ChimeraX commands (.cxc) that place a marker at each C-alpha (Angstrom):
marker #1 position 0.00,0.00,0.00 radius 0.5
marker #1 position 2.86,2.41,0.63 radius 0.5
marker #1 position 3.72,2.45,-3.09 radius 0.5
marker #1 position 0.30,3.86,-3.86 radius 0.5
marker #1 position 0.73,6.61,-1.30 radius 0.5
marker #1 position 4.18,7.49,-2.62 radius 0.5
marker #1 position 2.88,7.69,-6.21 radius 0.5
marker #1 position -0.02,9.82,-5.04 radius 0.5
marker #1 position 2.39,12.23,-3.36 radius 0.5
marker #1 position 4.59,12.42,-6.47 radius 0.5
marker #1 position 1.53,12.92,-8.69 radius 0.5
marker #1 position 0.28,15.85,-6.59 radius 0.5
marker #1 position 3.71,17.51,-6.45 radius 0.5
marker #1 position 4.06,17.12,-10.23 radius 0.5
marker #1 position 0.60,18.60,-10.78 radius 0.5
marker #1 position 1.51,21.64,-8.67 radius 0.5
marker #1 position 4.85,22.05,-10.45 radius 0.5
marker #1 position 3.18,21.75,-13.87 radius 0.5
marker #1 position 0.51,24.29,-12.91 radius 0.5
marker #1 position 3.12,26.81,-11.73 radius 0.5
marker #1 position 5.21,26.22,-14.87 radius 0.5
marker #1 position 2.13,26.76,-17.05 radius 0.5
marker #1 position 1.41,30.06,-15.28 radius 0.5
marker #1 position 4.99,31.20,-15.84 radius 0.5
marker #1 position 4.81,30.24,-19.53 radius 0.5
marker #1 position 1.52,32.13,-19.92 radius 0.5
marker #1 position 3.04,35.27,-18.40 radius 0.5
marker #1 position 6.16,34.98,-20.57 radius 0.5
marker #1 position 4.00,34.44,-23.66 radius 0.5
marker #1 position 2.04,37.62,-22.97 radius 0.5
marker #1 position 5.29,39.56,-22.49 radius 0.5
marker #1 position 6.59,38.27,-25.83 radius 0.5
marker #1 position 3.34,39.16,-27.61 radius 0.5
marker #1 position 3.34,42.65,-26.11 radius 0.5
marker #1 position 6.99,43.19,-27.11 radius 0.5
marker #1 position 6.28,41.87,-30.63 radius 0.5
marker #1 position 3.76,44.69,-31.17 radius 0.5
marker #1 position 6.78,46.96,-31.73 radius 0.5
marker #1 position 8.07,44.63,-34.44 radius 0.5
marker #1 position 8.21,40.87,-34.94 radius 0.5
marker #1 position 11.87,40.82,-36.01 radius 0.5
marker #1 position 14.05,40.30,-32.92 radius 0.5
marker #1 position 17.06,41.87,-34.70 radius 0.5
marker #1 position 15.34,45.27,-34.78 radius 0.5
marker #1 position 13.36,44.97,-31.53 radius 0.5
marker #1 position 15.47,44.91,-28.33 radius 0.5
marker #1 position 12.45,44.42,-26.05 radius 0.5
marker #1 position 11.48,41.32,-28.03 radius 0.5
marker #1 position 15.03,39.98,-27.73 radius 0.5
marker #1 position 14.87,40.48,-23.95 radius 0.5
marker #1 position 11.45,38.79,-23.70 radius 0.5
marker #1 position 12.67,35.81,-25.76 radius 0.5
marker #1 position 15.84,35.50,-23.65 radius 0.5
marker #1 position 13.73,35.52,-20.47 radius 0.5
marker #1 position 11.51,32.80,-21.92 radius 0.5
marker #1 position 14.46,30.67,-22.96 radius 0.5
marker #1 position 15.95,31.16,-19.50 radius 0.5
marker #1 position 12.82,29.52,-18.08 radius 0.5
marker #1 position 13.09,26.65,-20.63 radius 0.5
marker #1 position 10.03,27.73,-22.60 radius 0.5
marker #1 position 9.75,25.65,-25.82 radius 0.5
marker #1 position 10.59,27.44,-29.09 radius 0.5
marker #1 position 7.17,26.63,-30.57 radius 0.5
marker #1 position 5.50,28.50,-27.67 radius 0.5
marker #1 position 7.76,31.51,-28.32 radius 0.5
marker #1 position 6.95,31.47,-32.05 radius 0.5
marker #1 position 3.22,31.13,-31.32 radius 0.5
marker #1 position 3.38,34.16,-29.00 radius 0.5
marker #1 position 5.06,36.25,-31.72 radius 0.5
marker #1 position 2.51,35.15,-34.35 radius 0.5
marker #1 position -0.38,36.32,-32.15 radius 0.5
marker #1 position 0.46,39.91,-33.08 radius 0.5
marker #1 position -0.29,39.33,-36.76 radius 0.5
marker #1 position -3.43,37.26,-36.12 radius 0.5
marker #1 position -6.35,39.70,-36.34 radius 0.5
marker #1 position -8.75,37.14,-34.82 radius 0.5
marker #1 position -6.81,37.19,-31.55 radius 0.5
marker #1 position -7.76,39.70,-28.89 radius 0.5
marker #1 position -5.08,42.38,-28.63 radius 0.5
marker #1 position -3.11,42.62,-25.41 radius 0.5
marker #1 position -2.70,45.80,-23.42 radius 0.5
marker #1 position -0.59,46.70,-20.43 radius 0.5
marker #1 position -2.23,47.99,-17.25 radius 0.5
marker #1 position -0.50,49.95,-14.50 radius 0.5
marker #1 position -2.48,49.81,-11.28 radius 0.5
marker #1 position -1.71,51.45,-7.96 radius 0.5
marker #1 position -3.08,50.19,-4.65 radius 0.5
marker #1 position -2.74,50.79,-0.95 radius 0.5
marker #1 position -2.15,47.59,1.00 radius 0.5
marker #1 position -2.29,46.69,4.71 radius 0.5
marker #1 position -0.52,49.20,7.01 radius 0.5
marker #1 position 0.03,51.72,4.23 radius 0.5
marker #1 position 2.06,49.51,1.90 radius 0.5
marker #1 position 2.13,51.17,-1.53 radius 0.5
marker #1 position 1.80,48.80,-4.49 radius 0.5
marker #1 position 2.36,49.23,-8.22 radius 0.5
marker #1 position 0.81,46.33,-10.11 radius 0.5
marker #1 position 1.68,45.67,-13.75 radius 0.5
marker #1 position -0.71,43.45,-15.69 radius 0.5
marker #1 position -0.97,42.37,-19.32 radius 0.5
marker #1 position -4.45,41.44,-20.46 radius 0.5
marker #1 position -6.75,40.98,-23.41 radius 0.5
marker #1 position -9.76,42.08,-21.34 radius 0.5
marker #1 position -9.22,45.19,-19.21 radius 0.5
marker #1 position -12.57,45.00,-17.38 radius 0.5
marker #1 position -12.18,41.36,-16.34 radius 0.5
marker #1 position -8.63,41.86,-15.10 radius 0.5
marker #1 position -9.49,45.02,-13.16 radius 0.5
marker #1 position -12.43,43.24,-11.50 radius 0.5
marker #1 position -10.23,40.27,-10.52 radius 0.5
marker #1 position -7.50,42.52,-9.11 radius 0.5
marker #1 position -10.07,44.61,-7.19 radius 0.5
marker #1 position -11.46,41.40,-5.69 radius 0.5
marker #1 position -8.00,40.22,-4.61 radius 0.5
marker #1 position -7.25,43.62,-3.08 radius 0.5
marker #1 position -10.57,43.71,-1.17 radius 0.5
marker #1 position -9.98,40.19,0.20 radius 0.5
marker #1 position -6.60,41.32,1.58 radius 0.5
marker #1 position -7.56,44.66,3.21 radius 0.5
marker #1 position -6.29,46.70,0.28 radius 0.5
marker #1 position -7.81,49.13,-2.19 radius 0.5
marker #1 position -7.21,50.73,-5.57 radius 0.5
marker #1 position -6.09,54.35,-5.68 radius 0.5
marker #1 position -5.80,56.94,-8.43 radius 0.5
marker #1 position -2.78,56.46,-10.71 radius 0.5
marker #1 position 0.16,58.58,-9.56 radius 0.5
marker #1 position -1.22,59.23,-6.08 radius 0.5
marker #1 position 1.28,56.93,-4.34 radius 0.5
marker #1 position 4.42,57.85,-6.28 radius 0.5
marker #1 position 5.79,59.88,-3.37 radius 0.5
marker #1 position 5.55,56.85,-1.07 radius 0.5
marker #1 position 8.13,54.90,-3.09 radius 0.5
marker #1 position 10.82,57.36,-1.99 radius 0.5
marker #1 position 10.28,56.43,1.68 radius 0.5
marker #1 position 11.26,52.80,2.30 radius 0.5
marker #1 position 8.69,51.14,4.71 radius 0.5
marker #1 position 9.56,48.49,7.33 radius 0.5
marker #1 position 6.91,46.29,8.92 radius 0.5
marker #1 position 7.65,45.29,12.49 radius 0.5
marker #1 position 4.40,43.42,13.15 radius 0.5
marker #1 position 4.67,39.83,11.90 radius 0.5
marker #1 position 0.89,39.47,11.46 radius 0.5
marker #1 position 0.83,42.44,9.06 radius 0.5
marker #1 position 3.86,41.00,7.24 radius 0.5
marker #1 position 1.89,37.74,6.81 radius 0.5
marker #1 position -1.09,39.69,5.41 radius 0.5
marker #1 position 1.20,41.44,2.92 radius 0.5
marker #1 position 2.84,38.14,1.95 radius 0.5
marker #1 position -0.59,36.55,1.32 radius 0.5
marker #1 position -1.59,39.58,-0.80 radius 0.5
marker #1 position 1.60,39.27,-2.88 radius 0.5
marker #1 position 1.00,35.54,-3.32 radius 0.5
marker #1 position -2.62,36.07,-4.41 radius 0.5
marker #1 position -1.57,38.73,-6.93 radius 0.5
marker #1 position 1.21,36.47,-8.22 radius 0.5
marker #1 position -1.29,33.63,-8.71 radius 0.5
marker #1 position -3.49,35.87,-10.87 radius 0.5
marker #1 position -2.52,35.01,-14.46 radius 0.5
marker #1 position -2.50,38.52,-15.94 radius 0.5
marker #1 position -0.39,40.10,-13.19 radius 0.5
marker #1 position 3.20,40.35,-14.42 radius 0.5
marker #1 position 4.89,42.30,-11.64 radius 0.5
marker #1 position 4.18,43.81,-8.23 radius 0.5
marker #1 position 6.41,46.50,-6.76 radius 0.5
marker #1 position 6.04,47.82,-3.23 radius 0.5
marker #1 position 7.64,50.41,-0.97 radius 0.5
marker #1 position 8.59,47.72,1.55 radius 0.5
marker #1 position 12.22,47.56,2.54 radius 0.5
marker #1 position 13.88,44.28,1.57 radius 0.5
marker #1 position 14.24,41.73,4.36 radius 0.5
marker #1 position 17.82,40.95,5.23 radius 0.5
marker link #1:1,2 radius 0.2
marker link #1:2,3 radius 0.2
marker link #1:3,4 radius 0.2
marker link #1:4,5 radius 0.2
marker link #1:5,6 radius 0.2
marker link #1:6,7 radius 0.2
marker link #1:7,8 radius 0.2
marker link #1:8,9 radius 0.2
marker link #1:9,10 radius 0.2
marker link #1:10,11 radius 0.2
marker link #1:11,12 radius 0.2
marker link #1:12,13 radius 0.2
marker link #1:13,14 radius 0.2
marker link #1:14,15 radius 0.2
marker link #1:15,16 radius 0.2
marker link #1:16,17 radius 0.2
marker link #1:17,18 radius 0.2
marker link #1:18,19 radius 0.2
marker link #1:19,20 radius 0.2
marker link #1:20,21 radius 0.2
marker link #1:21,22 radius 0.2
marker link #1:22,23 radius 0.2
marker link #1:23,24 radius 0.2
marker link #1:24,25 radius 0.2
marker link #1:25,26 radius 0.2
marker link #1:26,27 radius 0.2
marker link #1:27,28 radius 0.2
marker link #1:28,29 radius 0.2
marker link #1:29,30 radius 0.2
marker link #1:30,31 radius 0.2
marker link #1:31,32 radius 0.2
marker link #1:32,33 radius 0.2
marker link #1:33,34 radius 0.2
marker link #1:34,35 radius 0.2
marker link #1:35,36 radius 0.2
marker link #1:36,37 radius 0.2
marker link #1:37,38 radius 0.2
marker link #1:38,39 radius 0.2
marker link #1:39,40 radius 0.2
marker link #1:40,41 radius 0.2
marker link #1:41,42 radius 0.2
marker link #1:42,43 radius 0.2
marker link #1:43,44 radius 0.2
marker link #1:44,45 radius 0.2
marker link #1:45,46 radius 0.2
marker link #1:46,47 radius 0.2
marker link #1:47,48 radius 0.2
marker link #1:48,49 radius 0.2
marker link #1:49,50 radius 0.2
marker link #1:50,51 radius 0.2
marker link #1:51,52 radius 0.2
marker link #1:52,53 radius 0.2
marker link #1:53,54 radius 0.2
marker link #1:54,55 radius 0.2
marker link #1:55,56 radius 0.2
marker link #1:56,57 radius 0.2
marker link #1:57,58 radius 0.2
marker link #1:58,59 radius 0.2
marker link #1:59,60 radius 0.2
marker link #1:60,61 radius 0.2
marker link #1:61,62 radius 0.2
marker link #1:62,63 radius 0.2
marker link #1:63,64 radius 0.2
marker link #1:64,65 radius 0.2
marker link #1:65,66 radius 0.2
marker link #1:66,67 radius 0.2
marker link #1:67,68 radius 0.2
marker link #1:68,69 radius 0.2
marker link #1:69,70 radius 0.2
marker link #1:70,71 radius 0.2
marker link #1:71,72 radius 0.2
marker link #1:72,73 radius 0.2
marker link #1:73,74 radius 0.2
marker link #1:74,75 radius 0.2
marker link #1:75,76 radius 0.2
marker link #1:76,77 radius 0.2
marker link #1:77,78 radius 0.2
marker link #1:78,79 radius 0.2
marker link #1:79,80 radius 0.2
marker link #1:80,81 radius 0.2
marker link #1:81,82 radius 0.2
marker link #1:82,83 radius 0.2
marker link #1:83,84 radius 0.2
marker link #1:84,85 radius 0.2
marker link #1:85,86 radius 0.2
marker link #1:86,87 radius 0.2
marker link #1:87,88 radius 0.2
marker link #1:88,89 radius 0.2
marker link #1:89,90 radius 0.2
marker link #1:90,91 radius 0.2
marker link #1:91,92 radius 0.2
marker link #1:92,93 radius 0.2
marker link #1:93,94 radius 0.2
marker link #1:94,95 radius 0.2
marker link #1:95,96 radius 0.2
marker link #1:96,97 radius 0.2
marker link #1:97,98 radius 0.2
marker link #1:98,99 radius 0.2
marker link #1:99,100 radius 0.2
marker link #1:100,101 radius 0.2
marker link #1:101,102 radius 0.2
marker link #1:102,103 radius 0.2
marker link #1:103,104 radius 0.2
marker link #1:104,105 radius 0.2
marker link #1:105,106 radius 0.2
marker link #1:106,107 radius 0.2
marker link #1:107,108 radius 0.2
marker link #1:108,109 radius 0.2
marker link #1:109,110 radius 0.2
marker link #1:110,111 radius 0.2
marker link #1:111,112 radius 0.2
marker link #1:112,113 radius 0.2
marker link #1:113,114 radius 0.2
marker link #1:114,115 radius 0.2
marker link #1:115,116 radius 0.2
marker link #1:116,117 radius 0.2
marker link #1:117,118 radius 0.2
marker link #1:118,119 radius 0.2
marker link #1:119,120 radius 0.2
marker link #1:120,121 radius 0.2
marker link #1:121,122 radius 0.2
marker link #1:122,123 radius 0.2
marker link #1:123,124 radius 0.2
marker link #1:124,125 radius 0.2
marker link #1:125,126 radius 0.2
marker link #1:126,127 radius 0.2
marker link #1:127,128 radius 0.2
marker link #1:128,129 radius 0.2
marker link #1:129,130 radius 0.2
marker link #1:130,131 radius 0.2
marker link #1:131,132 radius 0.2
marker link #1:132,133 radius 0.2
marker link #1:133,134 radius 0.2
marker link #1:134,135 radius 0.2
marker link #1:135,136 radius 0.2
marker link #1:136,137 radius 0.2
marker link #1:137,138 radius 0.2
marker link #1:138,139 radius 0.2
marker link #1:139,140 radius 0.2
marker link #1:140,141 radius 0.2
marker link #1:141,142 radius 0.2
marker link #1:142,143 radius 0.2
marker link #1:143,144 radius 0.2
marker link #1:144,145 radius 0.2
marker link #1:145,146 radius 0.2
marker link #1:146,147 radius 0.2
marker link #1:147,148 radius 0.2
marker link #1:148,149 radius 0.2
marker link #1:149,150 radius 0.2
marker link #1:150,151 radius 0.2
marker link #1:151,152 radius 0.2
marker link #1:152,153 radius 0.2
marker link #1:153,154 radius 0.2
marker link #1:154,155 radius 0.2
marker link #1:155,156 radius 0.2
marker link #1:156,157 radius 0.2
marker link #1:157,158 radius 0.2
marker link #1:158,159 radius 0.2
marker link #1:159,160 radius 0.2
marker link #1:160,161 radius 0.2
marker link #1:161,162 radius 0.2
marker link #1:162,163 radius 0.2
marker link #1:163,164 radius 0.2
marker link #1:164,165 radius 0.2
marker link #1:165,166 radius 0.2
marker link #1:166,167 radius 0.2
marker link #1:167,168 radius 0.2
marker link #1:168,169 radius 0.2
marker link #1:169,170 radius 0.2
marker link #1:170,171 radius 0.2
view
């Protein structure tokens, strides 16, 4: 019976690893497609070169990279756009969220929901810029856990590419 349990454990770990890898590939694919809007020839598009190098660094298959580049020329595909969102997190943590999406309304609704669930809220673009010049340190471990859960939830959202905060790095 122990063999079954061991296989079950391996199967679940592999499923989690595959899911995370798929999320990473999806994010990289969107970055490549967005960069390819400026030109599909990597020789004349430095941002596309960088996106492709990042994808190859994560062992993304070449056919996935080529498919992402071809999406730009396919008029039947929804066009991607980049969103810059600012939010105020627990204990005054300032957040800049970068997302790439084919449906602005859906993505904004999903991010708003995540923020509400983690005691955070959207703010007007540019209203928190001054806060990024003042590094913030959290001394309360329960607030740090709330912030960590918020970051994890945002990272799990497929369209979110990057989250920047005014928190000082832990040493």
